[in-house]
VMD Tcl script that draws the C-alpha trace (Angstrom):
set ca {
  {9.11 -11.51 -1.63}
  {9.54 -9.36 -4.05}
  {9.71 -5.93 -4.43}
  {7.23 -4.05 -5.73}
  {6.15 -0.60 -7.17}
  {3.44 1.49 -7.47}
  {4.03 5.12 -9.64}
  {1.45 8.21 -8.15}
  {0.60 10.87 -9.93}
  {-0.21 14.12 -8.34}
  {-2.28 17.01 -9.88}
  {-2.81 20.26 -8.20}
  {-5.79 22.43 -9.51}
  {-6.35 26.27 -8.00}
  {-2.90 27.21 -7.30}
  {-2.26 30.45 -5.92}
  {0.32 32.99 -6.68}
  {2.32 32.64 -3.46}
  {3.46 29.01 -4.60}
  {3.50 26.40 -2.84}
  {3.25 27.96 0.90}
  {0.78 27.22 3.08}
  {-1.28 29.36 5.35}
  {0.03 29.29 8.19}
  {-0.59 33.14 10.57}
  {1.32 31.19 13.94}
  {4.41 30.05 12.63}
  {7.33 32.59 12.47}
  {8.40 31.90 9.15}
  {6.65 30.26 5.85}
  {6.20 26.82 5.40}
  {5.88 24.90 2.37}
  {2.93 22.54 2.30}
  {3.70 19.11 1.93}
  {2.25 15.35 1.28}
  {2.42 12.35 2.94}
  {1.63 8.85 0.41}
  {0.53 6.28 2.59}
  {0.57 3.03 1.07}
  {-1.21 0.03 2.70}
  {-3.55 -3.13 2.39}
  {-7.39 -2.82 2.30}
  {-7.89 -5.10 4.42}
  {-5.25 -4.87 7.19}
  {-3.19 -2.43 9.18}
  {0.14 -3.35 7.43}
  {1.72 0.08 6.39}
  {3.79 -0.72 3.07}
  {5.20 2.36 1.81}
  {5.72 5.52 3.38}
  {7.12 8.95 1.74}
  {6.51 12.72 1.88}
  {6.44 14.98 -1.16}
  {6.06 18.41 -2.12}
  {3.80 19.34 -4.81}
  {6.12 22.73 -6.45}
  {4.54 22.70 -9.89}
  {1.16 21.44 -11.45}
  {1.62 17.89 -10.95}
  {4.27 15.43 -9.63}
  {4.74 12.03 -9.43}
  {6.13 9.70 -7.43}
  {7.23 6.36 -6.69}
  {6.25 3.83 -3.74}
  {8.33 0.64 -3.69}
  {6.92 -2.24 -1.09}
  {7.53 -5.48 -0.26}
  {4.94 -7.62 -2.25}
  {3.79 -10.94 -1.50}
  {4.93 -13.92 -3.34}
  {1.88 -14.89 -4.43}
  {1.01 -13.23 -7.82}
  {-2.56 -12.38 -7.84}
  {-4.65 -9.30 -7.44}
  {-4.45 -7.29 -4.17}
  {-6.11 -4.37 -2.80}
  {-4.44 -1.63 -2.08}
  {-5.28 1.54 -0.09}
  {-3.55 4.79 -1.32}
  {-3.91 7.82 1.42}
  {-2.45 11.20 0.26}
  {-2.05 13.70 3.82}
  {-2.02 17.08 3.83}
  {1.19 17.90 6.59}
  {-0.35 21.50 7.22}
  {-4.32 21.43 6.46}
  {-6.77 19.07 8.44}
  {-9.03 17.58 6.86}
  {-7.42 18.01 3.75}
  {-6.89 14.00 2.78}
  {-7.72 11.77 0.31}
  {-8.08 7.97 0.69}
  {-8.69 5.87 -2.76}
  {-8.83 2.13 -3.07}
  {-6.15 0.65 -6.02}
  {-7.16 -3.13 -7.56}
  {-3.43 -4.34 -8.39}
  {-2.34 -7.34 -10.25}
  {0.98 -9.06 -8.45}
  {2.80 -10.74 -11.32}
  {5.05 -13.51 -11.02}
  {8.66 -12.01 -11.12}
  {10.02 -14.69 -13.28}
  {7.16 -13.62 -16.30}
  {7.28 -9.72 -15.64}
  {8.11 -7.62 -18.12}
  {10.94 -5.94 -17.74}
  {10.29 -2.04 -16.60}
  {10.27 0.99 -18.56}
  {12.48 3.63 -18.95}
  {11.77 6.70 -17.90}
}
mol new
graphics top color blue
foreach p $ca { graphics top sphere $p radius 0.5 }
foreach p [lrange $ca 0 end-1] q [lrange $ca 1 end] { graphics top cylinder $p $q radius 0.2 }
display resetview
């Protein structure tokens, strides 16, 4: 198995003047909004990657690394963005990716 990567860019609209602080009236101190990126197979119940991020600006990006199967070809993944502050403010999307043969894969781009 080889390591695979998925790069996720999060864009947050409707930013408030108070920045990334969550509305938490029952907590004694301010809490920053946080998000969990959860990556898994579309079919099945296997978790591939989990990462917590904070969106402090209008946008942010994160790289999720996971162990990819050795067989190249198409794969269906599921990406979920889960709020750690607000119930029901979650999103999920299906991703169709191509798993490449490591010997034939292009060199990674430098950022």
